[in-house]
C-alpha positions as CSV (number, residue, x, y, z in Angstrom):
1,X,-75.3,-72.4,64.4
2,X,-76.5,-68.9,64.1
3,X,-72.9,-67.6,64.3
4,X,-71.7,-69.9,61.5
5,X,-74.5,-68.7,59.4
6,X,-73.5,-65.1,59.9
7,X,-69.8,-65.8,59.1
8,X,-70.7,-67.7,55.9
9,X,-73.0,-64.9,54.9
10,X,-70.3,-62.3,55.6
11,X,-67.8,-64.2,53.5
12,X,-70.2,-64.6,50.7
13,X,-70.9,-60.9,50.8
14,X,-67.2,-60.0,50.7
15,X,-66.7,-62.3,47.8
16,X,-69.5,-60.7,45.9
17,X,-68.1,-57.2,46.7
18,X,-64.6,-58.2,45.6
19,X,-65.9,-59.7,42.4
20,X,-67.9,-56.4,41.8
21,X,-64.8,-54.2,42.3
22,X,-62.3,-56.3,40.4
23,X,-63.1,-54.9,36.9
24,X,-62.8,-51.4,38.2
25,X,-59.3,-52.0,39.6
26,X,-58.2,-53.5,36.2
27,X,-59.5,-50.5,34.5
28,X,-57.6,-48.2,36.8
29,X,-54.4,-50.1,36.2
30,X,-54.9,-50.0,32.5
31,X,-55.5,-46.2,32.7
32,X,-52.5,-45.8,34.9
33,X,-50.4,-47.8,32.4
34,X,-51.7,-45.7,29.5
35,X,-51.0,-42.5,31.4
36,X,-47.5,-43.6,32.2
37,X,-46.9,-44.5,28.6
38,X,-48.1,-41.0,27.6
39,X,-45.9,-39.4,30.2
40,X,-42.9,-41.4,28.9
41,X,-43.7,-40.4,25.3
42,X,-44.0,-36.8,26.3
43,X,-40.7,-36.9,28.2
44,X,-39.0,-38.5,25.2
45,X,-40.5,-35.8,22.9
46,X,-39.3,-33.2,25.4
47,X,-35.8,-34.5,25.3
48,X,-35.9,-34.5,21.5
49,X,-37.3,-31.0,21.4
50,X,-34.6,-29.8,23.8
51,X,-31.9,-31.4,21.6
52,X,-33.4,-29.8,18.5
53,X,-33.6,-26.4,20.4
54,X,-29.9,-26.7,21.4
55,X,-29.0,-27.6,17.8
56,X,-31.0,-24.6,16.6
57,X,-29.2,-22.3,19.1
58,X,-25.9,-23.5,17.8
59,X,-27.0,-23.0,14.2
60,X,-28.3,-19.5,15.0
61,X,-25.1,-18.6,16.8
62,X,-23.1,-19.7,13.7
63,X,-25.4,-17.8,11.4
64,X,-25.0,-14.7,13.5
65,X,-21.2,-15.0,13.5
66,X,-21.3,-15.5,9.7
67,X,-23.6,-12.5,9.3
68,X,-21.3,-10.4,11.4
69,X,-18.3,-11.5,9.3
70,X,-20.2,-10.8,6.1
71,X,-21.1,-7.3,7.4
72,X,-17.5,-6.7,8.3
73,X,-16.3,-7.8,4.9
74,X,-18.9,-5.6,3.2
75,X,-17.8,-2.6,5.2
76,X,-14.2,-3.3,4.3
77,X,-15.1,-3.7,0.7
78,X,-17.0,-0.5,0.7
79,X,-14.0,1.2,2.3
80,X,-11.7,-0.2,-0.3
81,X,-14.1,0.7,-3.1
82,X,-14.2,4.3,-1.8
83,X,-10.4,4.4,-1.7
84,X,-10.3,3.1,-5.3
85,X,-12.8,5.7,-6.4
86,X,-10.8,8.5,-4.7
87,X,-7.5,7.2,-6.2
88,X,-9.1,7.1,-9.6
89,X,-10.3,10.7,-9.2
90,X,-6.8,11.8,-8.3
91,X,-5.3,9.9,-11.2
92,X,-7.7,11.5,-13.6
93,X,-6.9,14.9,-12.3
94,X,-3.2,14.2,-12.4
95,X,-3.4,12.8,-16.0
96,X,-5.3,16.0,-17.1
97,X,-2.6,18.1,-15.4
98,X,0.1,16.1,-17.2
99,X,-1.6,17.0,-20.6
100,X,-1.3,20.7,-19.7
101,X,2.3,20.2,-18.7
102,X,3.0,18.5,-22.0
103,X,1.9,21.8,-23.8
104,X,4.3,23.7,-21.5
105,X,7.1,21.4,-22.4
106,X,6.5,22.2,-26.0
107,X,7.0,25.9,-25.3
108,X,10.3,25.1,-23.5
109,X,11.6,23.4,-26.6
110,X,11.0,26.4,-28.8
111,X,13.7,28.9,-29.7
112,X,13.2,32.4,-28.4
113,X,12.2,34.8,-31.2
114,X,14.9,37.3,-32.4
115,X,12.9,40.5,-32.4
116,X,11.4,42.3,-29.4
117,X,7.9,42.3,-30.7
118,X,8.0,38.5,-31.5
119,X,9.6,37.8,-28.2
120,X,7.0,39.8,-26.3
121,X,4.1,38.0,-28.1
122,X,5.8,34.6,-27.5
123,X,6.2,35.1,-23.8
124,X,2.7,36.4,-23.3
125,X,1.4,33.2,-24.9
126,X,3.7,31.1,-22.8
127,X,2.4,32.9,-19.7
128,X,-1.2,32.0,-20.4
129,X,-0.3,28.3,-20.9
130,X,2.1,28.3,-17.9
131,X,-0.6,29.6,-15.5
132,X,-2.7,26.5,-16.5
133,X,0.1,24.3,-15.4
134,X,1.0,26.2,-12.2
135,X,-0.3,29.7,-11.4
136,X,3.0,30.6,-9.7
137,X,4.7,30.2,-13.1
138,X,3.0,33.4,-14.2
139,X,5.2,35.4,-11.9
140,X,8.3,33.9,-13.5
141,X,7.1,34.9,-16.9
142,X,6.3,38.4,-15.7
143,X,10.0,38.8,-14.7
144,X,10.9,37.8,-18.3
145,X,8.6,40.3,-19.8
146,X,9.8,43.0,-17.4
147,X,13.4,42.7,-18.5
148,X,12.7,42.0,-22.2
149,X,12.9,45.6,-23.4
150,X,16.3,46.3,-21.8
151,X,17.7,43.2,-23.3
152,X,16.8,44.2,-26.8
153,X,17.4,47.9,-26.4
154,X,20.7,47.6,-24.6
155,X,22.2,44.5,-26.2
156,X,20.5,42.9,-29.2
157,X,20.0,46.0,-31.4
158,X,23.2,47.8,-30.4
159,X,25.3,44.7,-30.9
160,X,23.7,44.1,-34.2
161,X,24.7,47.5,-35.4
162,X,28.3,47.3,-34.0
163,X,31.1,47.1,-36.6
164,X,34.1,46.4,-34.4
165,X,34.9,44.2,-31.5
166,X,35.7,47.2,-29.5
167,X,32.2,48.5,-30.0
168,X,30.8,45.1,-29.0
169,X,32.9,45.1,-25.9
170,X,31.6,48.5,-24.8
171,X,28.0,47.5,-25.6
172,X,28.4,44.4,-23.6
173,X,29.8,46.3,-20.7
174,X,26.9,48.8,-20.8
175,X,24.3,46.1,-21.2
176,X,25.7,44.2,-18.2
177,X,25.6,47.4,-16.1
178,X,22.0,48.1,-17.1
179,X,20.8,44.6,-16.2
180,X,20.0,43.7,-19.8
181,X,21.1,40.1,-19.2
182,X,18.6,39.6,-16.4
183,X,16.3,38.7,-19.2
184,X,18.3,35.6,-20.0
185,X,18.7,34.7,-16.3
186,X,14.9,35.0,-15.8
187,X,14.3,32.7,-18.8
188,X,16.7,30.1,-17.2
189,X,14.8,30.4,-13.8
190,X,11.5,30.0,-15.5
191,X,12.6,26.9,-17.4
192,X,13.8,25.4,-14.1
193,X,10.5,26.2,-12.4
194,X,8.5,24.8,-15.3
195,X,10.5,21.6,-15.4
196,X,10.1,21.1,-11.7
197,X,6.3,21.5,-12.1
198,X,6.4,18.8,-14.8
199,X,8.5,16.5,-12.7
200,X,6.1,16.8,-9.7
201,X,3.2,15.9,-12.0
202,X,5.0,12.9,-13.4
203,X,5.9,11.7,-9.9
204,X,2.3,12.0,-8.7
205,X,1.0,9.9,-11.6
206,X,3.7,7.3,-11.0
207,X,2.8,7.2,-7.3
208,X,-0.9,6.7,-8.0
209,X,-0.2,3.9,-10.5
210,X,1.8,1.9,-7.9
């Protein structure tokens, strides 16, 4: 009888203990459930953040590529602009040179004066203008000036005073022997050199315009 009483008492105590701990177990399950939900939400947010990060990385790479291309285009444009400025400078210089050559062409179209004094003054003026077009042309004009006196002294004036063809023939022979006609040859050489200078200037302008 005593044993049965003890057994019943123990069972009753266990029931009371289970009943006392039951709310605590439910609370733990609820907490665990909430924690798992939070973990799942955090995992979902982490996946989303990773996807956004990957998308940002792709966008950043594309932006860097575009920036690099823009910088390359800018450098190319700056190079092309520098070339255009350089070409424009050359064209301006060539055009100015062509204006000087135009004046020289005007001299080439003029007739040589008939008197020695006029001829000397004419060629000295031509020399000053020719040097502006090409300094080397000054040497060509110096040759003309160096042979000018012989031409007039040995040919122009004697021939102008001759009265017979026989006298003219003799004067011509003497003038040729004295180099009087080097004057005319030097004029021809100067004209050729001057024309070449003008042609070079025209070719340069044409090249720069193409």
